[in-house]
KOLZA-58623 format. One record per residue (C-alpha): residue in three letters; chain; y, z, x. Coordinates in pm, whole numbers. Example, Ala and Ser with C-alpha at 12.3 -4.5 7.8 and 13.67 -1.06 7.14 Angstrom:
// KOLZA-58623
lomi = ala	tordren = A	v = -450	w = 780	u = 1230
lomi = ser	tordren = A	v = -106	w = 714	u = 1367
This chain:
// KOLZA-58623
lomi = met	tordren = A	v = -1704	w = -156	u = 1300
lomi = ser	tordren = A	v = -1854	w = -90	u = 959
lomi = thr	tordren = A	v = -2159	w = -299	u = 872
lomi = thr	tordren = A	v = -2118	w = -245	u = 498
lomi = ser	tordren = A	v = -2229	w = -544	u = 290
lomi = thr	tordren = A	v = -1957	w = -732	u = 105
lomi = leu	tordren = A	v = -2165	w = -678	u = -210
lomi = thr	tordren = A	v = -2123	w = -299	u = -196
lomi = leu	tordren = A	v = -1819	w = -88	u = -269
lomi = pro	tordren = A	v = -1553	w = -82	u = 2
lomi = arg	tordren = A	v = -1592	w = 237	u = 203
lomi = ile	tordren = A	v = -1246	w = 382	u = 254
lomi = gly	tordren = A	v = -1190	w = 699	u = 451
lomi = val	tordren = A	v = -913	w = 955	u = 415
lomi = leu	tordren = A	v = -815	w = 1126	u = 738
lomi = ala	tordren = A	v = -897	w = 1485	u = 650
lomi = val	tordren = A	v = -752	w = 1698	u = 928
lomi = gln	tordren = A	v = -447	w = 1810	u = 728
lomi = gly	tordren = A	v = -244	w = 1709	u = 423
lomi = asp	tordren = A	v = -304	w = 1601	u = 62
lomi = val	tordren = A	v = -652	w = 1460	u = 113
lomi = arg	tordren = A	v = -801	w = 1537	u = -228
lomi = glu	tordren = A	v = -540	w = 1337	u = -422
lomi = his	tordren = A	v = -603	w = 1021	u = -220
lomi = leu	tordren = A	v = -980	w = 1058	u = -257
lomi = ala	tordren = A	v = -937	w = 1081	u = -635
lomi = ala	tordren = A	v = -712	w = 775	u = -649
lomi = leu	tordren = A	v = -949	w = 561	u = -442
lomi = thr	tordren = A	v = -1255	w = 674	u = -638
lomi = ala	tordren = A	v = -1081	w = 589	u = -966
lomi = leu	tordren = A	v = -1034	w = 234	u = -835
lomi = gly	tordren = A	v = -1404	w = 187	u = -760
lomi = ala	tordren = A	v = -1397	w = 245	u = -385
lomi = glu	tordren = A	v = -1641	w = 468	u = -200
lomi = ala	tordren = A	v = -1396	w = 732	u = -81
lomi = val	tordren = A	v = -1503	w = 958	u = 206
lomi = thr	tordren = A	v = -1340	w = 1212	u = 433
lomi = val	tordren = A	v = -1294	w = 1133	u = 803
lomi = arg	tordren = A	v = -1298	w = 1430	u = 1042
lomi = arg	tordren = A	v = -1525	w = 1320	u = 1328
lomi = pro	tordren = A	v = -1507	w = 1027	u = 1572
lomi = asp	tordren = A	v = -1831	w = 872	u = 1445
lomi = glu	tordren = A	v = -1691	w = 868	u = 1090
lomi = val	tordren = A	v = -1402	w = 648	u = 1207
lomi = glu	tordren = A	v = -1656	w = 377	u = 1289
lomi = gln	tordren = A	v = -1815	w = 386	u = 943
lomi = val	tordren = A	v = -1521	w = 291	u = 719
lomi = asp	tordren = A	v = -1377	w = -42	u = 604
lomi = gly	tordren = A	v = -1029	w = 106	u = 564
lomi = leu	tordren = A	v = -846	w = 433	u = 614
lomi = val	tordren = A	v = -575	w = 635	u = 439
lomi = ile	tordren = A	v = -357	w = 874	u = 639
lomi = pro	tordren = A	v = -218	w = 1122	u = 387
lomi = gly	tordren = A	v = 107	w = 1309	u = 360
lomi = gly	tordren = A	v = 136	w = 1645	u = 532
lomi = glu	tordren = A	v = 299	w = 1757	u = 856
lomi = ser	tordren = A	v = 298	w = 1482	u = 1119
lomi = thr	tordren = A	v = 326	w = 1714	u = 1420
lomi = val	tordren = A	v = 28	w = 1922	u = 1305
lomi = met	tordren = A	v = -168	w = 1610	u = 1216
lomi = asp	tordren = A	v = -103	w = 1467	u = 1564
lomi = lys	tordren = A	v = -226	w = 1784	u = 1737
lomi = leu	tordren = A	v = -542	w = 1801	u = 1525
lomi = val	tordren = A	v = -621	w = 1432	u = 1573
lomi = arg	tordren = A	v = -615	w = 1490	u = 1947
lomi = ala	tordren = A	v = -804	w = 1821	u = 1926
lomi = phe	tordren = A	v = -1084	w = 1657	u = 1724
lomi = asp	tordren = A	v = -1109	w = 1359	u = 1966
lomi = leu	tordren = A	v = -1005	w = 1121	u = 1689
lomi = arg	tordren = A	v = -708	w = 963	u = 1862
lomi = glu	tordren = A	v = -893	w = 709	u = 2081
lomi = pro	tordren = A	v = -1123	w = 570	u = 1810
lomi = leu	tordren = A	v = -837	w = 555	u = 1559
lomi = val	tordren = A	v = -603	w = 371	u = 1798
lomi = arg	tordren = A	v = -881	w = 130	u = 1891
lomi = arg	tordren = A	v = -983	w = 50	u = 1534
lomi = ile	tordren = A	v = -621	w = -1	u = 1430
lomi = ala	tordren = A	v = -579	w = -244	u = 1720
lomi = glu	tordren = A	v = -897	w = -423	u = 1604
lomi = gly	tordren = A	v = -744	w = -483	u = 1261
lomi = leu	tordren = A	v = -872	w = -191	u = 1050
lomi = pro	tordren = A	v = -671	w = -177	u = 726
lomi = val	tordren = A	v = -478	w = 151	u = 714
lomi = tyr	tordren = A	v = -237	w = 293	u = 456
lomi = gly	tordren = A	v = -12	w = 584	u = 544
lomi = ser	tordren = A	v = 193	w = 788	u = 295
lomi = cys	tordren = A	v = 484	w = 1006	u = 411
lomi = ala	tordren = A	v = 345	w = 1174	u = 728
lomi = gly	tordren = A	v = 97	w = 887	u = 740
lomi = met	tordren = A	v = 389	w = 648	u = 782
lomi = ile	tordren = A	v = 503	w = 851	u = 1083
lomi = met	tordren = A	v = 153	w = 844	u = 1231
lomi = leu	tordren = A	v = 144	w = 463	u = 1203
lomi = ala	tordren = A	v = 492	w = 408	u = 1347
lomi = asp	tordren = A	v = 532	w = 282	u = 1702
lomi = arg	tordren = A	v = 849	w = 490	u = 1744
lomi = ile	tordren = A	v = 994	w = 817	u = 1608
lomi = ala	tordren = A	v = 1371	w = 862	u = 1616
lomi = asp	tordren = A	v = 1358	w = 1243	u = 1622
lomi = gly	tordren = A	v = 1005	w = 1331	u = 1725
lomi = arg	tordren = A	v = 916	w = 1639	u = 1925
lomi = pro	tordren = A	v = 889	w = 1580	u = 2301
lomi = asp	tordren = A	v = 508	w = 1597	u = 2301
lomi = gln	tordren = A	v = 454	w = 1421	u = 1967
lomi = gln	tordren = A	v = 234	w = 1112	u = 1966
lomi = thr	tordren = A	v = 158	w = 858	u = 1698
lomi = leu	tordren = A	v = -133	w = 622	u = 1645
lomi = gly	tordren = A	v = 105	w = 327	u = 1625
lomi = gly	tordren = A	v = 47	w = -22	u = 1494
lomi = leu	tordren = A	v = 358	w = -66	u = 1280
lomi = asp	tordren = A	v = 658	w = -208	u = 1466
lomi = ile	tordren = A	v = 896	w = 41	u = 1308
lomi = thr	tordren = A	v = 1117	w = 335	u = 1404
lomi = val	tordren = A	v = 1097	w = 626	u = 1161
lomi = arg	tordren = A	v = 1307	w = 938	u = 1116
lomi = arg	tordren = A	v = 1114	w = 1251	u = 1019
lomi = asn	tordren = A	v = 1235	w = 1456	u = 718
lomi = ala	tordren = A	v = 1515	w = 1202	u = 681
lomi = phe	tordren = A	v = 1588	w = 1295	u = 319
lomi = gly	tordren = A	v = 1615	w = 1667	u = 394
lomi = arg	tordren = A	v = 1408	w = 1979	u = 340
lomi = gln	tordren = A	v = 1150	w = 2055	u = 69
lomi = val	tordren = A	v = 1426	w = 2159	u = -173
lomi = asp	tordren = A	v = 1579	w = 1812	u = -139
lomi = ser	tordren = A	v = 1269	w = 1641	u = -278
lomi = phe	tordren = A	v = 1343	w = 1387	u = -551
lomi = glu	tordren = A	v = 1202	w = 1105	u = -763
lomi = gln	tordren = A	v = 1337	w = 753	u = -813
lomi = asp	tordren = A	v = 1229	w = 417	u = -953
lomi = leu	tordren = A	v = 1220	w = 148	u = -683
lomi = asp	tordren = A	v = 1188	w = -230	u = -679
lomi = tyr	tordren = A	v = 861	w = -289	u = -494
lomi = ala	tordren = A	v = 753	w = -625	u = -348
lomi = trp	tordren = A	v = 397	w = -658	u = -475
lomi = ser	tordren = A	v = 179	w = -901	u = -283
lomi = asp	tordren = A	v = -73	w = -929	u = -566
lomi = pro	tordren = A	v = 69	w = -984	u = -918
lomi = ala	tordren = A	v = -272	w = -893	u = -1064
lomi = val	tordren = A	v = -237	w = -546	u = -911
lomi = ser	tordren = A	v = 126	w = -495	u = -1006
lomi = gly	tordren = A	v = 82	w = -604	u = -1365
lomi = thr	tordren = A	v = 353	w = -869	u = -1325
lomi = thr	tordren = A	v = 315	w = -1241	u = -1370
lomi = gly	tordren = A	v = 454	w = -1509	u = -1148
lomi = pro	tordren = A	v = 444	w = -1599	u = -779
lomi = thr	tordren = A	v = 300	w = -1381	u = -507
lomi = gly	tordren = A	v = 557	w = -1139	u = -371
lomi = arg	tordren = A	v = 737	w = -1076	u = -700
lomi = thr	tordren = A	v = 915	w = -741	u = -718
lomi = gly	tordren = A	v = 848	w = -487	u = -989
lomi = pro	tordren = A	v = 926	w = -121	u = -1051
lomi = val	tordren = A	v = 735	w = 172	u = -906
lomi = his	tordren = A	v = 809	w = 540	u = -959
lomi = ala	tordren = A	v = 838	w = 710	u = -621
lomi = val	tordren = A	v = 812	w = 1081	u = -539
lomi = phe	tordren = A	v = 980	w = 1182	u = -211
lomi = ile	tordren = A	v = 883	w = 1516	u = -51
lomi = arg	tordren = A	v = 1036	w = 1589	u = 291
lomi = ala	tordren = A	v = 1004	w = 1217	u = 341
lomi = pro	tordren = A	v = 1080	w = 995	u = 639
lomi = trp	tordren = A	v = 1258	w = 662	u = 620
lomi = val	tordren = A	v = 1240	w = 353	u = 838
lomi = glu	tordren = A	v = 1547	w = 311	u = 1058
lomi = gln	tordren = A	v = 1437	w = -13	u = 1223
lomi = ala	tordren = A	v = 1168	w = -268	u = 1146
lomi = gly	tordren = A	v = 1049	w = -547	u = 1376
lomi = pro	tordren = A	v = 1041	w = -914	u = 1277
lomi = ala	tordren = A	v = 673	w = -908	u = 1180
lomi = val	tordren = A	v = 724	w = -619	u = 936
lomi = gln	tordren = A	v = 759	w = -698	u = 565
lomi = val	tordren = A	v = 993	w = -462	u = 384
lomi = leu	tordren = A	v = 834	w = -374	u = 50
lomi = ala	tordren = A	v = 1090	w = -131	u = -91
lomi = arg	tordren = A	v = 1428	w = 30	u = -26
lomi = val	tordren = A	v = 1605	w = 321	u = -188
lomi = gly	tordren = A	v = 1807	w = 174	u = -473
lomi = glu	tordren = A	v = 2079	w = 432	u = -528
lomi = gly	tordren = A	v = 2230	w = 755	u = -403
lomi = pro	tordren = A	v = 2339	w = 859	u = -53
lomi = ala	tordren = A	v = 2035	w = 691	u = 106
lomi = ala	tordren = A	v = 2074	w = 360	u = -80
lomi = gly	tordren = A	v = 1935	w = 71	u = 123
lomi = lys	tordren = A	v = 1704	w = 280	u = 341
lomi = ile	tordren = A	v = 1358	w = 127	u = 392
lomi = val	tordren = A	v = 1079	w = 334	u = 236
lomi = ala	tordren = A	v = 779	w = 97	u = 218
lomi = val	tordren = A	v = 652	w = -160	u = 468
lomi = arg	tordren = A	v = 356	w = -378	u = 554
lomi = gln	tordren = A	v = 252	w = -548	u = 877
lomi = gly	tordren = A	v = -77	w = -733	u = 863
lomi = asn	tordren = A	v = -347	w = -491	u = 747
lomi = leu	tordren = A	v = -121	w = -188	u = 783
lomi = met	tordren = A	v = 98	w = -57	u = 504
lomi = ala	tordren = A	v = 300	w = 261	u = 464
lomi = thr	tordren = A	v = 527	w = 434	u = 216
lomi = ser	tordren = A	v = 770	w = 722	u = 259
lomi = phe	tordren = A	v = 677	w = 845	u = -86
lomi = his	tordren = A	v = 359	w = 987	u = -243
lomi = pro	tordren = A	v = 190	w = 756	u = -496
lomi = glu	tordren = A	v = -114	w = 985	u = -499
lomi = val	tordren = A	v = 68	w = 1261	u = -690
lomi = gly	tordren = A	v = 106	w = 1060	u = -1012
lomi = ala	tordren = A	v = -114	w = 853	u = -1240
lomi = asp	tordren = A	v = 7	w = 513	u = -1114
lomi = arg	tordren = A	v = -271	w = 373	u = -894
lomi = arg	tordren = A	v = -114	w = 34	u = -817
lomi = ile	tordren = A	v = -22	w = 102	u = -455
lomi = his	tordren = A	v = -371	w = 232	u = -385
lomi = ala	tordren = A	v = -507	w = -75	u = -567
lomi = glu	tordren = A	v = -297	w = -298	u = -342
lomi = phe	tordren = A	v = -451	w = -128	u = -39
lomi = val	tordren = A	v = -805	w = -158	u = -176
lomi = ser	tordren = A	v = -734	w = -530	u = -220
lomi = ile	tordren = A	v = -631	w = -554	u = 147
lomi = val	tordren = A	v = -954	w = -376	u = 249
lomi = arg	tordren = A	v = -1168	w = -609	u = 39
lomi = glu	tordren = A	v = -998	w = -919	u = 179
lomi = his	tordren = A	v = -1038	w = -798	u = 537
lomi = arg	tordren = A	v = -1406	w = -721	u = 481
lomi = leu	tordren = A	v = -1463	w = -1070	u = 340
lomi = gln	tordren = A	v = -1294	w = -1221	u = 644
lomi = gln	tordren = A	v = -1503	w = -1008	u = 880
lomi = ser	tordren = A	v = -1821	w = -1102	u = 694
lomi = gly	tordren = A	v = -1735	w = -1471	u = 719
lomi = ala	tordren = A	v = -1671	w = -1438	u = 1092
lomi = arg	tordren = A	v = -2009	w = -1271	u = 1144
lomi = gln	tordren = A	v = -2196	w = -1526	u = 934
lomi = ser	tordren = A	v = -2023	w = -1831	u = 1088
lomi = pro	tordren = A	v = -2022	w = -1784	u = 1464
lomi = glu	tordren = A	v = -1830	w = -2036	u = 1667
lomi = arg	tordren = A	v = -2052	w = -2338	u = 1734
lomi = glu	tordren = A	v = -2128	w = -2433	u = 2092
lomi = asp	tordren = A	v = -2188	w = -2804	u = 2141
lomi = thr	tordren = A	v = -2450	w = -2895	u = 2400
lomi = ala	tordren = A	v = -2511	w = -3227	u = 2574
């Protein structure tokens, strides 16, 4: 687990085995995080949070295993590491894939079933404004109670969707119109969040800001746990 002080910038890694790594690094850096690439097992241990980018989930899975990253990633996710996955990253975080290849594995953590390339091929990519359930009104730019919905512009590129979500999963956004209306495209479960779309390709940093907020909160909680060990009463 990272030993970074709560007074320093949150250190957020981007899994850099395949996919649109550079765009996520730029978004996180613009928000004041220390953004680093993660390619080796020891680097998994040095981050406060992790982004799994879009790309090709089957290739990403093979490279994660080839680089001996699977075990440390699965372990840290189980320990509560905040992780955000976009597009292929959503597939990597899903517990189940509806149409995965026979040998395909995921890191898991999100109690969801996803369908790969659910919206079609590259030529079927599209953009749409969605109602998004922001957990932090300060991040979303809205006012009012926590959890208020507000618009977000979403870019879908060979995107998956969520076919089933468990009871602990919060649905953050659904497709609003068209043939796929009602399909789940953004979720959160604890410290894990995922979107079918690519917020890193535009100038809107709010979803990344929401994730940075999750990382900061988790680090504060971890710091408090380390500084206030459980007291043992003695006779």
